N, C-alpha and C positions, 0 to 999 in steps of 0.2 A: 504494499499500499504508500499513496503517498501521504507522508503527514508533517501539517504544519505544526510547531510549537512554537507562543510568542516567550517572551524574558527567557530565550537559552542562555544564556552566558552564562548562569550560576543555579544553585538551588535543586527545586524539584524541575526547573526548565532540563536542566543541561543533564540530568540523571536518566530522565523520560528521556530527550534524544539518544541516549550512550545505550540506553537499553533498549529504545526502538528499533535503534541501526545495528545492535547483535543480533535483534530477532528477524532482520533479511528487510526493513521496511528502504523506503528513501525518505529522509526525513529532514526537512528544511527548516535548520535553527534560525529563526527571528533573532534579533538584539537590536536594538536602537547604537549607534556609535559604534556602528562595527571595523570602522577604520579610526576612531577616535580610542578614547577611554577605554571602548571591549574590544580593542584590539588585539588583545593578547587574548584574551577566551575566544574570540573570532580564528587566530592563528591554531590553535590546540583546537578547537572542534570542528576545523576543516582537514581535519588530520587522522578525523576516525571515517572508516570506510562506512558507504551511506548517505556519510553527511556532507549536507550544501548548506553554507551560512548564507542568511538574507539579512540586509540590512531592513529594520522596520521599527519606527515608532509609533505606538499605537495610539498616541497620543495624537495623531495625526493622519489629516484623513490622504493628503496628495502622497505621502511615505509610504499610507498602507496599501494604496492602489496600486502604486511602483512596483511595491513587493510582490504581491499577489498579479499583476500581470507577466513579471518573472516567470512566477511561479507556475503559471497557468504555461507559459510557451516551453519550461521546460519539461513538465509533464502532460502537455498535450490538451488542457486542461482539467486532469483527473485529478481534481482533488480529491480524498477519500477520507480525511480525518485531519480535525482540525484542533488541536491543545490551548484553549486562552488562557494560558499558564502565569503573565505578566503580571505583576500586581505589586502596591507598597501596604507597608502597613501603617497604621497612627495609634496613637496613647496618650492620654490626657484628658482633661477633663473638660466637656467642650465651650466652654465658654473662652477658655484661652488660646480658642481654635482660631483665626481672621479665616473671613468665609472663602476668600479667596483661596486657602491652604486647601479646604474643605473641597472646595471645585477640582481643584488640582489632582485630591487624592479620588475622584467620578470620574477626570477623565482616563485616568488608569482603568481602574478596577471594575466602571462599568461603561463609560462613553467606547474605552477600548475593547472591551469585546464585543461593541454592537458594532464596531467599524471592522476591526476584521469579519466577523459573522455576514454585513452587508459585501464585502469583497468575495470570500468562500461561498455564498451559498450560491448562489451563481448558475455556479460550475455542478455544485452537489444535487442542486436543482434536475438540471439537464440530463443529468446521469442516474436520476430519480436513486439515490444510495450516498452516503454518508454517515460519518457523527461527528458532532460537535464534541467538546468536555469541555465541562467552565470548572476550574481550581476553584474553588470556595474554601468553605473552614467550617467549623466545628461552630461557631462563631457567629455562622451565617444564620444560625437556626434560636441563637439566645443571644440576650446583650449584656454584660457584662459593665460596672462601673467601670470610667477613663477609657473606655472601646466603642464609648458609643459611632464616632465618625467614620470608625473600621470596619463595626458591624453593619450601620446602614448601609456600606459599599456592598457587603457582601450580602447585606437580606434584597440589594436592589440586584444585584447578580443572578441571585438565586429566582428573584420571582420573575426574571425574563427568563431566563431555563426552563423553569417550569411551564409557562406557559407556551415555549420556543416547541418544546419539546409536542405537546398536544399538537400545534401547527403542524410541524414539519414529518409526524410521523406517517400521515396518510402519503405522504411525496414520498417516503422509505427512507426518508436521515435519520438518526437515532442523537436524540442531548440526552446529555449523563454530565452528574454534579460531580465532584471528587471532593468530599469534605476532611481536609486532614488538621488533627489539634494540632499542639505545639510539638515545633520539629528544632533540631539545631541546623540551620541554615543560617546566611546571610540576610534573611529578611531585614534585621535591623537597621543594616547597615544606607537605605533610604527611604526608613522610616521617618515620618512625619510626629510633632511630639508640639504638644500645645506649650507655645513659648511667654503666651504674656504674664509673669510670674507674676505682679501686681496682681490680675484677677485668681490668677490658679491660687499661690497664698492662704489666700481667706478660704478654702477649701480643708486647711489641715493636714488630718490623716488621711482624706480619701485623693488631696493631690499628690500623699507619698505610694497611692497603689503601684505604678506602674513602676519606681525602681525596686518594691518589697518584690514585685511579680517576678522583677528583670531578676535580683538575686537568686531565687527560690528558682527559677528554670536555672540558670547559673548553674545551680549547684544539681540540680537532674542531669542537664547536659553534660559535667564532667562525671558523672556515677557509669557504673558497667549497667544502669538501667538505664541509658539513654536511647531513647527512642530512633533510630536509623530512618533516614528521609528517603532509601531507597525503596522501600516499604508504598511511600506515594507511588513514585513510579511503576514500580509493580501493580500497583491498582490499574493505575492508567493504564500499560501494556495488558493487565487482563480484561479492561474494557476493548481495547480493539483488537485482542482475538475471538471475543465472543459472538456468536451469531448474531445478524444484525433483524433488531425487533426483539429480543432476551437482554439490552443491557437494562439494569436497574437505573432508575432515574439515579439517585442517592449511595451515594460510596462512603462510609465512615470510615478513614484510618488515622485513628487514635486511642493506645492504650491505655492512656488516663481517662479521658471523660467520653471514649468510646460511647459506651454502653446505653448512659444514659443521652446521647445522640441519636442511635440508634432506634433507642424506645421512642423518643419524641416524636424521631423521621415516622414509623410504625403507625402513631393514634394519627399524627397529622394526616398521613396520605390516605387512611380510610375515614377521617371527616370531609376531607377535600373531595373523596370520590363522592361522598353522602351530598356534597352543598351542589355538586357539577350536577347530580338528578336532579336534585331541586330546582337547577338553569335549565334542565332538558341537554343537555350536554353529556351524557350517559356515555 
């Protein structure tokens, strides 16, 4: 299969690209600034068999369109799988975030996948087959203090993916969501944090949650029980390998809070089915 992965310079994206390439798929590993700050990553990825590096910034319409034009030319329009992995993390009390900062977060986490899908789906619709994978988070299903901006972006992504799955199923295209928990990746390197210290300071202990949570996760990640990011790549690879029409909507990858998230998903799915029946959409 021809697989397009966004945010392939590191983390889940890079591991997924490597995993699918080893499985024999042709992987278009996209990343922004592949000739600039991500040049070393791009050069390393380009050395892997079955991997082709393509420059793409998911926050820029022209960049996404140019990247897919290049991919379509290389594949004859056969885009089989898209993995919307590119994303930014955010943490801090909501009042401490400038509105423009939250808009930037949504540009990557929400509008980015929308741009990529608009570029990819015409190729999939023409062939009446394909798979779109959205890398969300377990906190795309519930919100936590000081994580409201980030979880809001993941809530939005899940809502779009959930509706899109029903829209595309009659066209032979699958949509799946992967919900990782906390993993030791470099997601914090490009993260947003509430920077208005004057506003944040008045929250007292609540404002200290990001630091305390970071310390706790740091201890976990340095222990023998640290979760392995490869688990997320393997989960995505498993979805790619599944027969069309048989892929689950949500896959939780989390050994810490995974079971409550799975239970929440199961209950939600049953209630959503009942609501859809009430709207005549069973």
